[in-house]
C-alpha positions in Angstrom: -54.3 -164.3 92.7 -55.3 -162.6 89.4 -54.1 -164.4 86.3 -54.9 -163.6 82.6 -53.6 -164.3 79.1 -53.0 -160.9 77.6 -52.0 -161.8 74.0 -51.4 -164.8 71.8 -49.6 -165.3 68.5 -49.5 -168.3 66.3 -46.0 -169.1 64.9 -46.1 -171.1 61.7 -43.3 -172.8 59.9 -40.7 -171.4 62.3 -38.2 -174.1 61.4 -38.1 -175.5 64.9 -40.4 -177.4 67.2 -41.7 -176.3 70.6 -39.3 -178.6 72.4 -36.3 -176.9 70.7 -37.2 -173.5 72.0 -35.0 -171.9 74.8 -36.9 -171.2 78.0 -39.4 -168.5 77.6 -38.9 -165.2 79.4 -40.6 -164.5 82.7 -40.3 -161.5 85.1 -41.3 -161.2 88.7 -41.3 -157.9 90.6 -42.3 -156.8 94.1 -45.1 -154.3 94.6 -46.8 -153.0 97.7 -48.3 -155.9 99.5 -47.6 -158.5 96.8 -45.8 -159.4 93.6 -46.5 -159.0 89.9 -45.2 -161.4 87.2 -45.5 -161.6 83.5 -44.0 -163.7 80.8 -44.4 -165.7 77.5 -45.1 -169.4 77.4 -45.0 -171.6 74.3 -47.8 -174.1 73.7 -48.5 -176.6 70.9 -51.4 -174.5 69.7 -53.6 -171.6 70.6 -56.5 -173.8 71.7 -54.5 -175.1 74.7 -55.8 -173.8 78.0 -53.6 -171.7 80.3 -54.2 -171.4 84.0 -52.1 -170.7 87.1 -51.9 -171.5 90.8 -49.8 -170.5 93.7 -48.0 -172.9 96.0 -46.1 -171.9 99.1 -43.7 -173.3 101.6 -41.9 -171.5 104.5 -39.1 -170.3 102.2 -40.5 -170.4 98.7 -43.6 -169.1 96.7 -44.2 -170.9 93.4 -46.3 -169.5 90.6 -47.1 -172.6 88.6 -48.3 -171.7 85.0 -50.1 -174.8 83.6 -50.5 -175.5 79.9 -53.3 -178.1 79.4 -54.8 -179.5 76.2 -58.1 -177.8 75.7 -61.2 -179.7 76.8 -63.2 -177.6 74.4 -61.2 -178.6 71.3 -60.4 -182.3 71.5 -57.7 -182.1 68.8 -55.0 -179.6 67.8 -56.7 -176.5 66.3 -53.6 -174.8 64.9 -52.5 -177.5 62.5 -49.0 -179.0 62.1 -45.8 -177.0 61.6 -46.2 -174.3 64.3 -47.0 -173.5 67.9 -48.5 -170.6 69.9 -46.8 -168.0 72.1 -49.1 -166.9 74.9 -48.3 -163.7 77.0 -49.6 -163.8 80.5 -49.8 -161.6 83.6 -50.3 -162.5 87.2 -50.8 -160.5 90.4 -50.5 -162.1 93.8 -51.7 -159.9 96.7 -51.7 -160.2 100.5 -48.0 -161.2 100.8 -46.4 -160.2 104.1 -43.7 -157.5 103.9 -40.2 -158.8 103.8 -37.9 -160.9 101.6 -39.6 -163.7 99.6 -38.1 -166.2 97.1 -40.4 -166.5 94.1 -40.1 -169.2 91.5 -42.1 -169.3 88.2 -42.6 -172.8 86.8 -44.1 -173.7 83.5 -46.0 -176.9 84.0 -46.7 -179.0 80.9 -48.3 -182.0 82.8 -51.7 -181.1 81.3 -50.4 -181.8 77.9 -48.9 -185.1 78.9 -52.3 -186.2 80.3 -54.1 -185.0 77.2 -52.4 -187.1 74.5 -54.7 -187.7 71.6 -54.4 -191.5 71.8 -53.0 -194.1 74.1 -50.0 -194.6 71.7 -49.4 -190.9 71.1 -46.4 -190.2 73.3 -45.1 -187.1 71.5 -46.5 -184.7 74.0 -44.5 -186.3 76.8 -41.5 -184.4 75.4 -42.7 -181.2 77.0 -40.8 -181.1 80.3 -41.6 -178.6 83.0 -39.4 -175.5 83.1 -38.3 -173.1 85.8 -38.2 -169.8 84.1 -37.6 -167.4 87.0 -36.2 -167.9 90.5 -35.4 -164.8 92.5 -35.7 -163.1 95.8 -37.8 -159.9 96.0 -38.5 -157.4 98.8 -42.2 -156.9 99.4 -43.1 -153.6 101.2 
């Protein structure tokens, strides 16, 4: 799988918090021998790390996009009153031809595990989100 962040924007004083946002958009499309997906994910700040992995069962392929508190920046780097929107793109090759159910899941467990202190439970508010779930025909 190829995965990359293609763009990021810092949203400041938006009048809402990250947990108030509706699910971010994500698109998955079949291509010859695989699938391509892209979307936007919200994170507490632009220093958070973004990575992805693929999980599969007999009937489902899951693209798990993981937001994790940055190990390079121990605290928030964006400051209070905002969040970051990160655009991403993924390509998964070597998928057999036929119908495949694809789910894209935004996984915030890395934030929950990276709380700034033992009594800081604010980041536990970030629940995982299914942002796409569809069947595609790979040729």
